[in-house]
N, C-alpha and C positions, 0 to 999 in steps of 0.2 A: 884270336885267330884271324888271319887276313882272308878276304874273299879269294876265290879260285883265281881271279884275274891278277891278284897281287896288289891291287890298288884299292884304296878305300875312297869312299865318296863323302864329300862334305857339302852341306847346304848352308849357305851364308845369306841371311836375309838383309835387305836394304843394301845390296852390294854393287849397285850401278855407279857409285861414286864414293869418295871420302874413305873413311876407315874400312867400310865393308869391302870396297874394291881392293884396298891394300891387303886386307886379310885374304881375299880370294887369290890374289896374285902370289902371295907368300905360300899359300897351301899348294897351289899348282907347282911351285918351285920345289916343294917337298914331296912331290909325286902323288898328290891327291887328285882325284877327279872332282871338280867343283861345279855344283849347281849354283849359279849366280842369281839369287832371287832379287826381283825388282818389281815394284808396283807398275812402273812404266815399261811396257814390253820393248818398245823401241830403244829406250835408254839402256835397258838391260842387254839387248842384243849388241849394241855398240860397245858397251863395256866388256862383254865377253870376247868380242872380236879383238879388242885391244890387248887382251891376254893371250888369246889363241888356243892352241891345242890343250886339251884337258879341262876346258871350261865350256859350260853350256848354260845359256840364259834360260830362266824359267820365270814366267809372270807370276808374281805372288804379292798379294795385298794382305798383310797379316791382320788387318782389322776387318777383313771380309771372310766370314766362315765358308762361303762357297769357294773362294779362292784357295783357302787352306785345304778344303775337302778335295779339290781337284789335284793339288800337288801330292797329297797323300795317296790318292788313287793312281797317279801317273808315275810316281817315283818309288819303286819297290825297295830300294836300299839307300839308307842314309846312316853313315857310321859316325859322322861328326856333325853336330848341329850348332851353328853359331847364330844366336838370336841378336842380331845387330840393328835391325830396323828401329828407327826412333823418330820422334817428333819433339818439338820444343815450344809448347804453348806458353805464352807470356802471362803474367798476372799473378797477384798475390792471393791469399786465401779468401779475401773479401771481394775483390773485383774481377777475378777471372770467371768467365761464364761457366755454368755447370757443364755445358757441352765440352769445354776444354778438359775437364777432369774425366769425363766419359771417354773422350777420344784417346787421351793419354793412357787410360787403363786398357782400352781395347788394343792398343799397339804394344804397350810395354808389359802387360800382364796377360790378358785373355788370349791374345794371339800366340804368345810364348807358351802359355799353358796348353793350348790346342796342339801346337807342334810337338811339344814334349810328350803329351798323351799319345800322339800318333806314332812317334818315332822311337822313343826310349824303350818301350816294351820289346821292339825288334832288336835293339842294341843288347838288351839283357839276354834275349834268346840266343843271339850270336856270341855272347860272352865278351863283347868289347864295344865301347862307345865313349864319346866325349861330347859333353854339352857345355857351351860357354854362353852365359847370359851377359851381354854387354850393358853395364850399368853406369853409374856415375857417383862420384863423391857427394853430389847433391842428393843422392838417395840414401846416404848413410846417416842413420840416427846418431851414431857416435860422432860424426863430424857436423852435426847440427841441422841436417835437412835444409841446407841453404838452397838458393835458387828459386825459380818460379814454382808456385805451389803445386800445380797439376803435374809438372815434370818430376819434382822431388818425391811427391807422395806415390806416384805410379812406379818410380824406380825403387822406392822402399818396399812396395808390394812385390816387385820383381826379386828383391833380396830375400824376402820371406819365402817366395816360391822356390828359389834356389836352395835354401836350407831344407825345406820340406821335401823337395825332389831328391836331394842328395841322401836324405835319410831313408828314402824309399827304394833305392835301386840296389841291385846285387850284381855280382860278377865284376869284371874289370870295366865298369862304367863309371866315369868320373863326371861330376857336375860342379861347376864353379862359376863365379861371376868375376868380371873384370871392369876396372875403371881405366879408360885409356888416357885420362888427363885432359887438359885443355888443348884441343887439336885444331889446326887450321883447316876447317871444313866450312861448308855453307852454314852449318849450325854454330860452329865455334867462332867463326869470323876470322878476318885476316890478321887480327892482333894476337891470336893465340901463338904460344911459343913452341908448340910441338908440331912436327910434320905428321902426315897420315901414317907414314911408315913407322914412326916412333909410337904413335897411338896404337898401331896394330900389334906391336911386339908381344905384349902380355897376353893378348887374345890368342895369337898363334901359338905361344908357349902352352897355354892351357888346352888348346885344341889338339896338341900333339904330345901330351904328357906320357911318360912311361908308366908302367904299372905301379911303381912306388911313388908316383907324384901325388900332390895334394888333392884333397876331395872335400867339397862342401865349404869352400872358402871364398873370400872376396879379396882381390889382389889389384894392386897398382904397382907397376914396375917390378913385377914378380914378387912383391912383398905383401904380406897380409895387411889389410886395413879393416877398421871396425865396421860391423854391419850398422 
């Protein structure tokens, strides 16, 4: 059931640039109101202004529990949660500092867990919701957990969270993960072969699924990939 206003609200984390900004723009075009989450408030405001109507910047650092608590307090309705915020610490299993593993887990796992615990119960109460966890093939055990150790292991943990959460919801609430592929962003670099719009496609698809759409899966280009 849609809200009385007829418009649903989506929260997109890490949305002041790159894939997150492309997702926010696409959701506004699909008649969603978008909360554009950004750790840097000024950058978020600038990004929201570039989209315009239907978008509002919210300061959100997913690694900071106080920041999460504030947005949970201030935003009474979130129908779509896109957990896009990410970091890319370098280093392998032996030389990456322990702090890199902790920071990656705070951003890719604990921040996502906190937001899901806050907003998914209200989705279930309303009878409708969509959660999209933006992951990576580097977090796929089936694809070999390639890439920097802290990044791949924290994304694997995000996959496990996605599976567990999907098994725990009821009603027309769908929980999935998406791999956007290698995208030309600050993280992906100029040599990546995908545009941010292409990287956003599967995420937007999962965020707007019909009632008979998939649930509890991991997708790239709208096709299942192994966890």
